[in-house]
HTML snippet that shows the backbone in 3Dmol.js (N, CA, C, O; Angstrom):
<script src="https://3Dmol.org/build/3Dmol-min.js"></script>
<div id="view" style="width:600px;height:400px;position:relative"></div>
<script>
const pdb = `
ATOM      1  N   UNK A   1       0.844  -1.183   0.000  1.00  0.00           N
ATOM      2  CA  UNK A   1       0.000   0.000   0.000  1.00  0.00           C
ATOM      3  C   UNK A   1       0.887   1.244   0.000  1.00  0.00           C
ATOM      4  O   UNK A   1       1.892   1.303   0.708  1.00  0.00           O
ATOM      5  N   UNK A   2       0.507   2.216  -0.789  1.00  0.00           N
ATOM      6  CA  UNK A   2       1.281   3.438  -0.918  1.00  0.00           C
ATOM      7  C   UNK A   2       0.770   4.467   0.082  1.00  0.00           C
ATOM      8  O   UNK A   2      -0.434   4.700   0.189  1.00  0.00           O
ATOM      9  N   UNK A   3       1.687   5.073   0.804  1.00  0.00           N
ATOM     10  CA  UNK A   3       1.322   6.086   1.790  1.00  0.00           C
ATOM     11  C   UNK A   3       0.970   7.394   1.088  1.00  0.00           C
ATOM     12  O   UNK A   3       1.430   7.660  -0.022  1.00  0.00           O
ATOM     13  N   UNK A   4       0.150   8.203   1.749  1.00  0.00           N
ATOM     14  CA  UNK A   4      -0.241   9.496   1.186  1.00  0.00           C
ATOM     15  C   UNK A   4       0.990  10.323   0.812  1.00  0.00           C
ATOM     16  O   UNK A   4       0.972  11.052  -0.180  1.00  0.00           O
ATOM     17  N   UNK A   5       2.045  10.214   1.594  1.00  0.00           N
ATOM     18  CA  UNK A   5       3.249  10.986   1.300  1.00  0.00           C
ATOM     19  C   UNK A   5       3.793  10.662  -0.089  1.00  0.00           C
ATOM     20  O   UNK A   5       4.310  11.545  -0.774  1.00  0.00           O
ATOM     21  N   UNK A   6       3.680   9.407  -0.504  1.00  0.00           N
ATOM     22  CA  UNK A   6       4.139   9.052  -1.844  1.00  0.00           C
ATOM     23  C   UNK A   6       3.240   9.658  -2.906  1.00  0.00           C
ATOM     24  O   UNK A   6       3.723  10.067  -3.962  1.00  0.00           O
ATOM     25  N   UNK A   7       1.953   9.722  -2.648  1.00  0.00           N
ATOM     26  CA  UNK A   7       1.053  10.357  -3.608  1.00  0.00           C
ATOM     27  C   UNK A   7       1.293  11.857  -3.674  1.00  0.00           C
ATOM     28  O   UNK A   7       0.943  12.495  -4.667  1.00  0.00           O
ATOM     29  N   UNK A   8       1.882  12.425  -2.638  1.00  0.00           N
ATOM     30  CA  UNK A   8       2.218  13.851  -2.661  1.00  0.00           C
ATOM     31  C   UNK A   8       3.197  14.158  -3.790  1.00  0.00           C
ATOM     32  O   UNK A   8       3.242  15.287  -4.278  1.00  0.00           O
ATOM     33  N   UNK A   9       3.967  13.181  -4.203  1.00  0.00           N
ATOM     34  CA  UNK A   9       4.854  13.376  -5.359  1.00  0.00           C
ATOM     35  C   UNK A   9       4.030  13.716  -6.598  1.00  0.00           C
ATOM     36  O   UNK A   9       4.447  14.517  -7.435  1.00  0.00           O
ATOM     37  N   UNK A  10       2.857  13.099  -6.703  1.00  0.00           N
ATOM     38  CA  UNK A  10       1.964  13.398  -7.818  1.00  0.00           C
ATOM     39  C   UNK A  10       1.421  14.816  -7.685  1.00  0.00           C
ATOM     40  O   UNK A  10       1.302  15.526  -8.683  1.00  0.00           O
ATOM     41  N   UNK A  11       1.092  15.234  -6.475  1.00  0.00           N
ATOM     42  CA  UNK A  11       0.638  16.612  -6.252  1.00  0.00           C
ATOM     43  C   UNK A  11       1.679  17.593  -6.770  1.00  0.00           C
ATOM     44  O   UNK A  11       1.354  18.518  -7.515  1.00  0.00           O
ATOM     45  N   UNK A  12       2.920  17.390  -6.377  1.00  0.00           N
ATOM     46  CA  UNK A  12       3.999  18.293  -6.812  1.00  0.00           C
ATOM     47  C   UNK A  12       4.156  18.270  -8.331  1.00  0.00           C
ATOM     48  O   UNK A  12       4.343  19.312  -8.959  1.00  0.00           O
ATOM     49  N   UNK A  13       4.080  17.088  -8.907  1.00  0.00           N
ATOM     50  CA  UNK A  13       4.225  16.951 -10.358  1.00  0.00           C
ATOM     51  C   UNK A  13       3.141  17.755 -11.085  1.00  0.00           C
ATOM     52  O   UNK A  13       3.439  18.502 -12.017  1.00  0.00           O
ATOM     53  N   UNK A  14       1.901  17.600 -10.662  1.00  0.00           N
ATOM     54  CA  UNK A  14       0.796  18.312 -11.304  1.00  0.00           C
ATOM     55  C   UNK A  14       0.920  19.817 -11.089  1.00  0.00           C
ATOM     56  O   UNK A  14       0.729  20.600 -12.019  1.00  0.00           O
ATOM     57  N   UNK A  15       1.237  20.214  -9.873  1.00  0.00           N
ATOM     58  CA  UNK A  15       1.382  21.640  -9.559  1.00  0.00           C
ATOM     59  C   UNK A  15       2.513  22.257 -10.376  1.00  0.00           C
ATOM     60  O   UNK A  15       2.362  23.344 -10.933  1.00  0.00           O
ATOM     61  N   UNK A  16       3.633  21.569 -10.444  1.00  0.00           N
ATOM     62  CA  UNK A  16       4.783  22.102 -11.175  1.00  0.00           C
ATOM     63  C   UNK A  16       4.526  22.162 -12.679  1.00  0.00           C
ATOM     64  O   UNK A  16       5.013  23.067 -13.356  1.00  0.00           O
ATOM     65  N   UNK A  17       3.765  21.201 -13.202  1.00  0.00           N
ATOM     66  CA  UNK A  17       3.435  21.213 -14.630  1.00  0.00           C
ATOM     67  C   UNK A  17       2.529  22.403 -14.936  1.00  0.00           C
ATOM     68  O   UNK A  17       2.802  23.179 -15.852  1.00  0.00           O
ATOM     69  N   UNK A  18       1.459  22.541 -14.173  1.00  0.00           N
ATOM     70  CA  UNK A  18       0.600  23.712 -14.248  1.00  0.00           C
ATOM     71  C   UNK A  18      -0.379  23.805 -15.398  1.00  0.00           C
ATOM     72  O   UNK A  18      -1.216  24.708 -15.411  1.00  0.00           O
ATOM     73  N   UNK A  19      -0.304  22.903 -16.368  1.00  0.00           N
ATOM     74  CA  UNK A  19      -1.267  22.975 -17.476  1.00  0.00           C
ATOM     75  C   UNK A  19      -2.675  22.654 -16.980  1.00  0.00           C
ATOM     76  O   UNK A  19      -2.842  22.001 -15.950  1.00  0.00           O
ATOM     77  N   UNK A  20      -3.677  23.112 -17.713  1.00  0.00           N
ATOM     78  CA  UNK A  20      -5.063  22.837 -17.352  1.00  0.00           C
ATOM     79  C   UNK A  20      -5.460  21.396 -17.634  1.00  0.00           C
ATOM     80  O   UNK A  20      -6.401  20.879 -17.030  1.00  0.00           O
ATOM     81  N   UNK A  21      -4.750  20.746 -18.547  1.00  0.00           N
ATOM     82  CA  UNK A  21      -5.059  19.360 -18.922  1.00  0.00           C
ATOM     83  C   UNK A  21      -3.744  18.598 -19.040  1.00  0.00           C
ATOM     84  O   UNK A  21      -2.878  18.948 -19.842  1.00  0.00           O
ATOM     85  N   UNK A  22      -3.610  17.560 -18.235  1.00  0.00           N
ATOM     86  CA  UNK A  22      -2.391  16.760 -18.235  1.00  0.00           C
ATOM     87  C   UNK A  22      -2.789  15.303 -18.437  1.00  0.00           C
ATOM     88  O   UNK A  22      -3.515  14.739 -17.618  1.00  0.00           O
ATOM     89  N   UNK A  23      -2.325  14.699 -19.507  1.00  0.00           N
ATOM     90  CA  UNK A  23      -2.631  13.295 -19.780  1.00  0.00           C
ATOM     91  C   UNK A  23      -1.412  12.447 -19.454  1.00  0.00           C
ATOM     92  O   UNK A  23      -0.290  12.770 -19.845  1.00  0.00           O
ATOM     93  N   UNK A  24      -1.647  11.366 -18.736  1.00  0.00           N
ATOM     94  CA  UNK A  24      -0.568  10.461 -18.338  1.00  0.00           C
ATOM     95  C   UNK A  24      -1.046   9.022 -18.464  1.00  0.00           C
ATOM     96  O   UNK A  24      -2.236   8.740 -18.325  1.00  0.00           O
ATOM     97  N   UNK A  25      -0.120   8.122 -18.728  1.00  0.00           N
ATOM     98  CA  UNK A  25      -0.449   6.704 -18.638  1.00  0.00           C
ATOM     99  C   UNK A  25      -0.448   6.322 -17.157  1.00  0.00           C
ATOM    100  O   UNK A  25       0.113   7.032 -16.323  1.00  0.00           O
ATOM    101  N   UNK A  26      -1.072   5.212 -16.849  1.00  0.00           N
ATOM    102  CA  UNK A  26      -1.034   4.732 -15.468  1.00  0.00           C
ATOM    103  C   UNK A  26       0.406   4.426 -15.068  1.00  0.00           C
ATOM    104  O   UNK A  26       0.790   4.625 -13.915  1.00  0.00           O
ATOM    105  N   UNK A  27       1.202   3.944 -16.019  1.00  0.00           N
ATOM    106  CA  UNK A  27       2.614   3.660 -15.734  1.00  0.00           C
ATOM    107  C   UNK A  27       3.374   4.939 -15.392  1.00  0.00           C
ATOM    108  O   UNK A  27       4.235   4.934 -14.512  1.00  0.00           O
ATOM    109  N   UNK A  28       3.060   6.025 -16.079  1.00  0.00           N
ATOM    110  CA  UNK A  28       3.707   7.307 -15.769  1.00  0.00           C
ATOM    111  C   UNK A  28       3.312   7.800 -14.383  1.00  0.00           C
ATOM    112  O   UNK A  28       4.149   8.318 -13.643  1.00  0.00           O
ATOM    113  N   UNK A  29       2.043   7.640 -14.032  1.00  0.00           N
ATOM    114  CA  UNK A  29       1.593   8.025 -12.692  1.00  0.00           C
ATOM    115  C   UNK A  29       2.348   7.200 -11.654  1.00  0.00           C
ATOM    116  O   UNK A  29       2.819   7.741 -10.654  1.00  0.00           O
ATOM    117  N   UNK A  30       2.465   5.902 -11.885  1.00  0.00           N
ATOM    118  CA  UNK A  30       3.189   5.031 -10.954  1.00  0.00           C
ATOM    119  C   UNK A  30       4.649   5.459 -10.837  1.00  0.00           C
ATOM    120  O   UNK A  30       5.210   5.440  -9.741  1.00  0.00           O
ATOM    121  N   UNK A  31       5.267   5.842 -11.942  1.00  0.00           N
ATOM    122  CA  UNK A  31       6.660   6.290 -11.915  1.00  0.00           C
ATOM    123  C   UNK A  31       6.797   7.542 -11.056  1.00  0.00           C
ATOM    124  O   UNK A  31       7.727   7.651 -10.256  1.00  0.00           O
ATOM    125  N   UNK A  32       5.869   8.490 -11.219  1.00  0.00           N
ATOM    126  CA  UNK A  32       5.905   9.717 -10.415  1.00  0.00           C
ATOM    127  C   UNK A  32       5.712   9.384  -8.943  1.00  0.00           C
ATOM    128  O   UNK A  32       6.409   9.921  -8.083  1.00  0.00           O
ATOM    129  N   UNK A  33       4.766   8.500  -8.656  1.00  0.00           N
ATOM    130  CA  UNK A  33       4.475   8.118  -7.273  1.00  0.00           C
ATOM    131  C   UNK A  33       5.647   7.348  -6.666  1.00  0.00           C
ATOM    132  O   UNK A  33       5.924   7.461  -5.471  1.00  0.00           O
ATOM    133  N   UNK A  34       6.322   6.575  -7.491  1.00  0.00           N
ATOM    134  CA  UNK A  34       7.466   5.806  -7.006  1.00  0.00           C
ATOM    135  C   UNK A  34       7.134   4.384  -6.624  1.00  0.00           C
ATOM    136  O   UNK A  34       7.943   3.696  -6.002  1.00  0.00           O
ATOM    137  N   UNK A  35       5.951   3.941  -6.990  1.00  0.00           N
ATOM    138  CA  UNK A  35       5.515   2.575  -6.678  1.00  0.00           C
ATOM    139  C   UNK A  35       4.350   2.229  -7.592  1.00  0.00           C
ATOM    140  O   UNK A  35       3.624   3.115  -8.043  1.00  0.00           O
ATOM    141  N   UNK A  36       4.170   0.937  -7.866  1.00  0.00           N
ATOM    142  CA  UNK A  36       3.031   0.513  -8.675  1.00  0.00           C
ATOM    143  C   UNK A  36       1.733   1.000  -8.053  1.00  0.00           C
ATOM    144  O   UNK A  36       1.585   1.042  -6.832  1.00  0.00           O
ATOM    145  N   UNK A  37       0.794   1.368  -8.920  1.00  0.00           N
ATOM    146  CA  UNK A  37      -0.534   1.722  -8.435  1.00  0.00           C
ATOM    147  C   UNK A  37      -1.256   0.446  -8.009  1.00  0.00           C
ATOM    148  O   UNK A  37      -0.941  -0.636  -8.504  1.00  0.00           O
ATOM    149  N   UNK A  38      -2.213   0.562  -7.105  1.00  0.00           N
ATOM    150  CA  UNK A  38      -2.995  -0.618  -6.734  1.00  0.00           C
ATOM    151  C   UNK A  38      -3.749  -1.165  -7.947  1.00  0.00           C
ATOM    152  O   UNK A  38      -4.078  -0.415  -8.866  1.00  0.00           O
ATOM    153  N   UNK A  39      -4.016  -2.438  -7.950  1.00  0.00           N
ATOM    154  CA  UNK A  39      -4.741  -3.065  -9.059  1.00  0.00           C
ATOM    155  C   UNK A  39      -6.075  -2.375  -9.316  1.00  0.00           C
ATOM    156  O   UNK A  39      -6.509  -2.277 -10.464  1.00  0.00           O
ATOM    157  N   UNK A  40      -6.725  -1.901  -8.269  1.00  0.00           N
ATOM    158  CA  UNK A  40      -8.020  -1.236  -8.430  1.00  0.00           C
ATOM    159  C   UNK A  40      -7.938   0.015  -9.293  1.00  0.00           C
ATOM    160  O   UNK A  40      -8.933   0.397  -9.910  1.00  0.00           O
ATOM    161  N   UNK A  41      -6.788   0.657  -9.350  1.00  0.00           N
ATOM    162  CA  UNK A  41      -6.629   1.851 -10.183  1.00  0.00           C
ATOM    163  C   UNK A  41      -6.813   1.514 -11.657  1.00  0.00           C
ATOM    164  O   UNK A  41      -7.283   2.346 -12.433  1.00  0.00           O
ATOM    165  N   UNK A  42      -6.453   0.319 -12.036  1.00  0.00           N
ATOM    166  CA  UNK A  42      -6.601  -0.109 -13.420  1.00  0.00           C
ATOM    167  C   UNK A  42      -7.898  -0.833 -13.711  1.00  0.00           C
ATOM    168  O   UNK A  42      -8.180  -1.176 -14.860  1.00  0.00           O
ATOM    169  N   UNK A  43      -8.690  -1.069 -12.675  1.00  0.00           N
ATOM    170  CA  UNK A  43      -9.932  -1.836 -12.846  1.00  0.00           C
ATOM    171  C   UNK A  43     -11.202  -1.024 -12.651  1.00  0.00           C
ATOM    172  O   UNK A  43     -12.230  -1.320 -13.259  1.00  0.00           O
ATOM    173  N   UNK A  44     -11.137  -0.001 -11.805  1.00  0.00           N
ATOM    174  CA  UNK A  44     -12.358   0.697 -11.403  1.00  0.00           C
ATOM    175  C   UNK A  44     -12.213   2.210 -11.536  1.00  0.00           C
ATOM    176  O   UNK A  44     -11.276   2.808 -11.008  1.00  0.00           O
ATOM    177  N   UNK A  45     -13.153   2.809 -12.245  1.00  0.00           N
ATOM    178  CA  UNK A  45     -13.177   4.270 -12.328  1.00  0.00           C
ATOM    179  C   UNK A  45     -13.305   4.899 -10.948  1.00  0.00           C
ATOM    180  O   UNK A  45     -12.808   6.001 -10.715  1.00  0.00           O
ATOM    181  N   UNK A  46     -13.964   4.205 -10.042  1.00  0.00           N
ATOM    182  CA  UNK A  46     -14.188   4.742  -8.695  1.00  0.00           C
ATOM    183  C   UNK A  46     -12.879   5.066  -7.977  1.00  0.00           C
ATOM    184  O   UNK A  46     -12.850   5.954  -7.124  1.00  0.00           O
ATOM    185  N   UNK A  47     -11.803   4.363  -8.307  1.00  0.00           N
ATOM    186  CA  UNK A  47     -10.517   4.655  -7.664  1.00  0.00           C
ATOM    187  C   UNK A  47     -10.081   6.084  -7.972  1.00  0.00           C
ATOM    188  O   UNK A  47      -9.412   6.719  -7.157  1.00  0.00           O
ATOM    189  N   UNK A  48     -10.454   6.586  -9.133  1.00  0.00           N
ATOM    190  CA  UNK A  48     -10.074   7.922  -9.599  1.00  0.00           C
ATOM    191  C   UNK A  48     -11.143   8.968  -9.275  1.00  0.00           C
ATOM    192  O   UNK A  48     -11.051  10.108  -9.731  1.00  0.00           O
ATOM    193  N   UNK A  49     -12.138   8.594  -8.503  1.00  0.00           N
ATOM    194  CA  UNK A  49     -13.281   9.470  -8.238  1.00  0.00           C
ATOM    195  C   UNK A  49     -12.877  10.782  -7.571  1.00  0.00           C
ATOM    196  O   UNK A  49     -11.856  10.884  -6.890  1.00  0.00           O
ATOM    197  N   UNK A  50     -13.719  11.769  -7.798  1.00  0.00           N
ATOM    198  CA  UNK A  50     -13.535  13.078  -7.182  1.00  0.00           C
ATOM    199  C   UNK A  50     -14.102  12.999  -5.771  1.00  0.00           C
ATOM    200  O   UNK A  50     -15.192  13.499  -5.494  1.00  0.00           O
ATOM    201  N   UNK A  51     -13.351  12.369  -4.897  1.00  0.00           N
ATOM    202  CA  UNK A  51     -13.791  12.134  -3.525  1.00  0.00           C
ATOM    203  C   UNK A  51     -12.643  12.454  -2.576  1.00  0.00           C
ATOM    204  O   UNK A  51     -11.672  11.702  -2.505  1.00  0.00           O
ATOM    205  N   UNK A  52     -12.745  13.564  -1.847  1.00  0.00           N
ATOM    206  CA  UNK A  52     -11.654  13.940  -0.946  1.00  0.00           C
ATOM    207  C   UNK A  52     -11.414  12.940   0.185  1.00  0.00           C
ATOM    208  O   UNK A  52     -10.404  13.034   0.882  1.00  0.00           O
ATOM    209  N   UNK A  53     -12.321  11.990   0.376  1.00  0.00           N
ATOM    210  CA  UNK A  53     -12.117  10.958   1.400  1.00  0.00           C
ATOM    211  C   UNK A  53     -11.070   9.936   0.965  1.00  0.00           C
ATOM    212  O   UNK A  53     -10.508   9.227   1.799  1.00  0.00           O
ATOM    213  N   UNK A  54     -10.810   9.860  -0.331  1.00  0.00           N
ATOM    214  CA  UNK A  54      -9.770   8.956  -0.835  1.00  0.00           C
ATOM    215  C   UNK A  54      -8.415   9.604  -0.569  1.00  0.00           C
ATOM    216  O   UNK A  54      -8.110  10.656  -1.129  1.00  0.00           O
ATOM    217  N   UNK A  55      -7.618   8.994   0.268  1.00  0.00           N
ATOM    218  CA  UNK A  55      -6.328   9.600   0.619  1.00  0.00           C
ATOM    219  C   UNK A  55      -5.395   9.714  -0.575  1.00  0.00           C
ATOM    220  O   UNK A  55      -4.489  10.547  -0.572  1.00  0.00           O
ATOM    221  N   UNK A  56      -5.601   8.893  -1.591  1.00  0.00           N
ATOM    222  CA  UNK A  56      -4.735   8.942  -2.769  1.00  0.00           C
ATOM    223  C   UNK A  56      -5.168  10.007  -3.773  1.00  0.00           C
ATOM    224  O   UNK A  56      -4.431  10.273  -4.722  1.00  0.00           O
ATOM    225  N   UNK A  57      -6.327  10.621  -3.599  1.00  0.00           N
ATOM    226  CA  UNK A  57      -6.865  11.588  -4.569  1.00  0.00           C
ATOM    227  C   UNK A  57      -6.231  12.968  -4.395  1.00  0.00           C
ATOM    228  O   UNK A  57      -6.929  13.976  -4.285  1.00  0.00           O
ATOM    229  N   UNK A  58      -4.917  12.995  -4.371  1.00  0.00           N
ATOM    230  CA  UNK A  58      -4.173  14.228  -4.110  1.00  0.00           C
ATOM    231  C   UNK A  58      -4.308  15.241  -5.237  1.00  0.00           C
ATOM    232  O   UNK A  58      -4.016  16.420  -5.036  1.00  0.00           O
ATOM    233  N   UNK A  59      -4.742  14.815  -6.411  1.00  0.00           N
ATOM    234  CA  UNK A  59      -4.937  15.751  -7.517  1.00  0.00           C
ATOM    235  C   UNK A  59      -5.980  16.798  -7.164  1.00  0.00           C
ATOM    236  O   UNK A  59      -5.952  17.907  -7.697  1.00  0.00           O
ATOM    237  N   UNK A  60      -6.897  16.456  -6.273  1.00  0.00           N
ATOM    238  CA  UNK A  60      -7.907  17.419  -5.840  1.00  0.00           C
ATOM    239  C   UNK A  60      -7.268  18.593  -5.104  1.00  0.00           C
ATOM    240  O   UNK A  60      -7.773  19.714  -5.158  1.00  0.00           O
ATOM    241  N   UNK A  61      -6.158  18.333  -4.416  1.00  0.00           N
ATOM    242  CA  UNK A  61      -5.471  19.373  -3.643  1.00  0.00           C
ATOM    243  C   UNK A  61      -4.951  20.502  -4.519  1.00  0.00           C
ATOM    244  O   UNK A  61      -4.768  21.621  -4.039  1.00  0.00           O
ATOM    245  N   UNK A  62      -4.712  20.228  -5.783  1.00  0.00           N
ATOM    246  CA  UNK A  62      -4.186  21.252  -6.686  1.00  0.00           C
ATOM    247  C   UNK A  62      -5.184  21.585  -7.803  1.00  0.00           C
ATOM    248  O   UNK A  62      -4.807  22.107  -8.852  1.00  0.00           O
ATOM    249  N   UNK A  63      -6.465  21.273  -7.556  1.00  0.00           N
ATOM    250  CA  UNK A  63      -7.537  21.726  -8.427  1.00  0.00           C
ATOM    251  C   UNK A  63      -7.838  20.888  -9.651  1.00  0.00           C
ATOM    252  O   UNK A  63      -8.478  21.372 -10.585  1.00  0.00           O
ATOM    253  N   UNK A  64      -7.394  19.648  -9.669  1.00  0.00           N
ATOM    254  CA  UNK A  64      -7.656  18.778 -10.817  1.00  0.00           C
ATOM    255  C   UNK A  64      -8.724  17.745 -10.478  1.00  0.00           C
ATOM    256  O   UNK A  64      -8.919  17.380  -9.319  1.00  0.00           O
ATOM    257  N   UNK A  65      -9.404  17.289 -11.515  1.00  0.00           N
ATOM    258  CA  UNK A  65     -10.226  16.091 -11.420  1.00  0.00           C
ATOM    259  C   UNK A  65      -9.573  15.057 -12.334  1.00  0.00           C
ATOM    260  O   UNK A  65      -8.880  15.412 -13.287  1.00  0.00           O
ATOM    261  N   UNK A  66      -9.795  13.803 -12.046  1.00  0.00           N
ATOM    262  CA  UNK A  66      -9.203  12.727 -12.840  1.00  0.00           C
ATOM    263  C   UNK A  66     -10.265  12.121 -13.744  1.00  0.00           C
ATOM    264  O   UNK A  66     -11.378  11.821 -13.311  1.00  0.00           O
ATOM    265  N   UNK A  67      -9.897  11.946 -15.010  1.00  0.00           N
ATOM    266  CA  UNK A  67     -10.775  11.305 -15.989  1.00  0.00           C
ATOM    267  C   UNK A  67     -10.024  10.085 -16.555  1.00  0.00           C
ATOM    268  O   UNK A  67      -9.277  10.193 -17.528  1.00  0.00           O
ATOM    269  N   UNK A  68     -10.245   8.930 -15.920  1.00  0.00           N
ATOM    270  CA  UNK A  68      -9.514   7.741 -16.362  1.00  0.00           C
ATOM    271  C   UNK A  68     -10.124   7.096 -17.597  1.00  0.00           C
ATOM    272  O   UNK A  68     -11.324   7.199 -17.848  1.00  0.00           O
ATOM    273  N   UNK A  69      -9.272   6.431 -18.355  1.00  0.00           N
ATOM    274  CA  UNK A  69      -9.691   5.560 -19.444  1.00  0.00           C
ATOM    275  C   UNK A  69      -9.064   4.207 -19.128  1.00  0.00           C
ATOM    276  O   UNK A  69      -7.894   3.969 -19.426  1.00  0.00           O
ATOM    277  N   UNK A  70      -9.848   3.334 -18.529  1.00  0.00           N
ATOM    278  CA  UNK A  70      -9.315   2.053 -18.067  1.00  0.00           C
ATOM    279  C   UNK A  70      -8.829   1.181 -19.215  1.00  0.00           C
ATOM    280  O   UNK A  70      -7.834   0.470 -19.075  1.00  0.00           O
ATOM    281  N   UNK A  71      -9.516   1.229 -20.339  1.00  0.00           N
ATOM    282  CA  UNK A  71      -9.122   0.418 -21.485  1.00  0.00           C
ATOM    283  C   UNK A  71      -7.743   0.828 -21.995  1.00  0.00           C
ATOM    284  O   UNK A  71      -6.909  -0.024 -22.301  1.00  0.00           O
ATOM    285  N   UNK A  72      -7.511   2.127 -22.083  1.00  0.00           N
ATOM    286  CA  UNK A  72      -6.228   2.642 -22.577  1.00  0.00           C
ATOM    287  C   UNK A  72      -5.176   2.744 -21.475  1.00  0.00           C
ATOM    288  O   UNK A  72      -4.007   3.015 -21.751  1.00  0.00           O
ATOM    289  N   UNK A  73      -5.596   2.526 -20.216  1.00  0.00           N
ATOM    290  CA  UNK A  73      -4.682   2.648 -19.076  1.00  0.00           C
ATOM    291  C   UNK A  73      -4.050   4.041 -19.036  1.00  0.00           C
ATOM    292  O   UNK A  73      -2.840   4.196 -18.869  1.00  0.00           O
ATOM    293  N   UNK A  74      -4.921   5.057 -19.196  1.00  0.00           N
ATOM    294  CA  UNK A  74      -4.498   6.456 -19.194  1.00  0.00           C
ATOM    295  C   UNK A  74      -5.447   7.255 -18.306  1.00  0.00           C
ATOM    296  O   UNK A  74      -6.575   6.840 -18.040  1.00  0.00           O
ATOM    297  N   UNK A  75      -4.965   8.403 -17.857  1.00  0.00           N
ATOM    298  CA  UNK A  75      -5.802   9.309 -17.085  1.00  0.00           C
ATOM    299  C   UNK A  75      -5.507  10.734 -17.530  1.00  0.00           C
ATOM    300  O   UNK A  75      -4.361  11.097 -17.794  1.00  0.00           O
ATOM    301  N   UNK A  76      -6.558  11.526 -17.605  1.00  0.00           N
ATOM    302  CA  UNK A  76      -6.414  12.953 -17.864  1.00  0.00           C
ATOM    303  C   UNK A  76      -6.731  13.668 -16.564  1.00  0.00           C
ATOM    304  O   UNK A  76      -7.794  13.472 -15.975  1.00  0.00           O
ATOM    305  N   UNK A  77      -5.804  14.494 -16.125  1.00  0.00           N
ATOM    306  CA  UNK A  77      -6.043  15.372 -14.989  1.00  0.00           C
ATOM    307  C   UNK A  77      -6.465  16.703 -15.584  1.00  0.00           C
ATOM    308  O   UNK A  77      -5.731  17.317 -16.359  1.00  0.00           O
ATOM    309  N   UNK A  78      -7.666  17.139 -15.207  1.00  0.00           N
ATOM    310  CA  UNK A  78      -8.308  18.268 -15.862  1.00  0.00           C
ATOM    311  C   UNK A  78      -8.753  19.278 -14.814  1.00  0.00           C
ATOM    312  O   UNK A  78      -9.287  18.904 -13.770  1.00  0.00           O
ATOM    313  N   UNK A  79      -8.533  20.551 -15.092  1.00  0.00           N
ATOM    314  CA  UNK A  79      -9.003  21.601 -14.185  1.00  0.00           C
ATOM    315  C   UNK A  79     -10.413  22.047 -14.540  1.00  0.00           C
ATOM    316  O   UNK A  79     -10.875  23.075 -14.046  1.00  0.00           O
ATOM    317  N   UNK A  80     -11.097  21.301 -15.379  1.00  0.00           N
ATOM    318  CA  UNK A  80     -12.470  21.608 -15.745  1.00  0.00           C
ATOM    319  C   UNK A  80     -13.429  21.242 -14.628  1.00  0.00           C
ATOM    320  O   UNK A  80     -13.011  20.915 -13.518  1.00  0.00           O
ATOM    321  N   UNK A  81     -14.703  21.298 -14.927  1.00  0.00           N
ATOM    322  CA  UNK A  81     -15.714  20.940 -13.940  1.00  0.00           C
ATOM    323  C   UNK A  81     -15.979  19.445 -13.993  1.00  0.00           C
ATOM    324  O   UNK A  81     -15.834  18.825 -15.047  1.00  0.00           O
ATOM    325  N   UNK A  82     -16.371  18.855 -12.854  1.00  0.00           N
ATOM    326  CA  UNK A  82     -16.614  17.399 -12.817  1.00  0.00           C
ATOM    327  C   UNK A  82     -17.734  16.939 -13.724  1.00  0.00           C
ATOM    328  O   UNK A  82     -18.033  15.746 -13.781  1.00  0.00           O
TER     329      UNK A  82
END
`;
const viewer = $3Dmol.createViewer("view");
viewer.addModel(pdb, "pdb");
viewer.setStyle({}, {cartoon: {color: "spectrum"}});
viewer.zoomTo();
viewer.render();
</script>
């Protein structure tokens, strides 16, 4: 299990990039985090939900929502509306 501190690496990455739309593969997200993502990240859209109760949903801290594509194993972090 990945600690919230490791997901903070993703927060910094998104904040430092600063674009309104950032597309990444799940593998790229895992590389930024420094550990494989849980299997549920690749199986369920709910893992990427806009829910501040999810400790891994650090993208919310910097104003992004996640739009996963499970088939393509990609996610778009978007500053648009949910």
